[in-house]
N, C-alpha and C positions, 0 to 999 in steps of 0.2 A: 503494499498500499502505500503511494506516494507520500509524502511528509508534506505538510501544507507549508507554501512562500512565505517568508516573512517580506514584506516590502521594506520595514522599515529599515533594515540592518541592509544595503545594498551588497555585501561581501557574504552575509547568510545565506541572501538569498538568488546570488549568482552561484555558490557551493548547493545550494537545496536543487538549482535547475539542473547542476551539474549530474547528482547521483543520479537523475533518469537517464543519463546515457548508459548503455550495457556494459558492464565491467568495472562500473566506478563507484567505488563505497565513499560514503561518506569521509574519510582521511585523504582519500585520493584526490576528490572534489573538490576541499579545501585546500590540500597543495596546488592544484590546478588553480582554482580561485586568488590564492595568492602569488600564483608567478603571473596571471594576467594585470592583478596591481601592480608589479613591479615592471612589467613589460614596458616597450616603450608602444607610445600613445599611437603610432601609424600603424604599426602591427595590428594591435587590436583593433583600430578601425576598421582592417585590411579585414580581419577575421569577422567582425560582425558583418562585415557586407559581403560576406563568400557566404555565410552560413543564413543572411536575409535572402540570398536569390537565389537558394534552393531549390524552395518551391514554384517558383517563377520561371526559373532556367531547364532545370529536370523533368522530364516526365519518361513514361513507360515506351519503349521501342512498341510502335505499332502491329510488329510481326512477333519478335522471340519473347516481347515483355521484360527484356532488360533494362535499366536504369540506362538511360541517354539525354543529348540534349536537343536532339531533332526526332522526325516524327518516324524515321526509319535510323537503327545505330548504323555503326561503318562496317561490320560483321554482315549484315544482312546484305547490303551495299555491296559487299566489295564480289564480285565477280572471280577471283580466284576461289572460293572457298568451296569446297565439295560440297554442293547440295542434297548426294545422297545421303549424308550424313549428318544425324540431330540430334545433340546430348542434350540430355532432357538434367535439368540440375532444381535443387531449391531453392538458392539465394544468389544474386549478382555476385556477392564473394567467391561462390564457387567456383562462377564462370570466370571468374580472374585470376585464381588461384591456376585452373587449366590453362588459360592463355600465358600466364607466365611461364610454364611447363614449357611451352611451343613444341607439343608433340600431337596436338587434333589442330585438326584444316575443315574443319565441320562447323555445322551451322548449330547455335544453342536454342533452346528456351527453355526460360526461367519461369517455374510456378511460384515463387513467393511463399516456401512454407514447405512441409509436407503433413500429410495426414497424423493426427492427434488427436482422437475422439475424445481423449479426456479433458483436453484443452479446449472443444468444441471447435475444430479444426476439423471440416470434411472435403470430400471432392469438389463443393461448391464454394468454399471458399478460395481453393487455389486455381491455375488459371490452366484448366485442365481444358476446357470447352476452348478457347485459343488455340492450343494441340491440336484437338481435332480439327479444327478448322483451317489450320494448316497442311495435316496429312492430306484432306481432300483438294487441297488446290496445289502442294508444290512433289517434285519427284522425289520423294523422301523412301529411302531402301531399308535404312535399318535406323531405328532409335537406339541411342547409348543412355537409360538410366544409370548418371550419377550421383545419386543421392547416397547422402553420410551411409556408412556401414552401422547402421545403429538401430535400435526397434520402430524407430518412426520411417528411416530410410529405407530398411527393408517393406516397411508394409507400405510403403507408396509405392515402390517398385514391384511388389506383386499387384499391387491395384491395377497399373499402368499396363503391367504383363497382359492378364485377365482384359482390359477393356480393349488394349490394341491389338493383338494378335488378330482378333479374326477381323481386321480391317487388310492384313495380306501384308504386312510390316513385318522388320526382322526386330526383333525386340532383344536388344542385351542387356547386363549388368554389367559396372566397373568390379573387377576382378580381388586377386591377392595384389596385397603390395598395403592398399589403406587398414590399418588397423582395425576390427570390430569393435564398437561404439565409438569409431574416430570422429571428428569433424573433416572434409574434406576441406575446407579453405586452411586449415594448420598441415594439410601432407606438405612433404619437401616437393622436388621437380623430378629426381628419380623413382619417386615410389608412388606420385602419378603417371608417371609414363609407364610402368611397368601395370600398374592397374586397369588403364586404357586400352593397350596392345594386347592383354591376357582376358580381355572381357570375353563373357559369358554367356549363353541365350539362356534366358528366364523362359 
């Protein structure tokens, strides 16, 4: 539960707002707030402007649902990409991790989550309908499900396999290399490379 924001104390107000960021506890938030108090005014203004501009300048790609600044992202526009391969990921940071590894040259689709009934996340909360629309229009031959190898990621992969297999597309799952229970975004490049190259049919 979020703590109320104290509008009277600017430092405490900033620290409280920072605690709402993922992975930032009260001590880290206060340390960041104090850093910003001591920081160069120009930097603080630039940071504030960048944060303010996020909602106005960023959107979801109309094709792959990744975060970008244009109607269609640069990867979906790139004619050098292999349009027969489509890698399905849970979050934009997973796509960024695979791109950094430099081992995959197909297209992507970002679900913006995984199935998690206990948290109230079902198929309707994910970008699955957009994925189905793509399959009806594009020349995709193989879908690589690259959700993290944990309970929710595996459940999402199995759900997608059952949903997509009747459409005549090959559905595979990233293989060994990524530790069970681990998060894809934290895997190193060689691990991601092995997981993609050794993928198995679902």
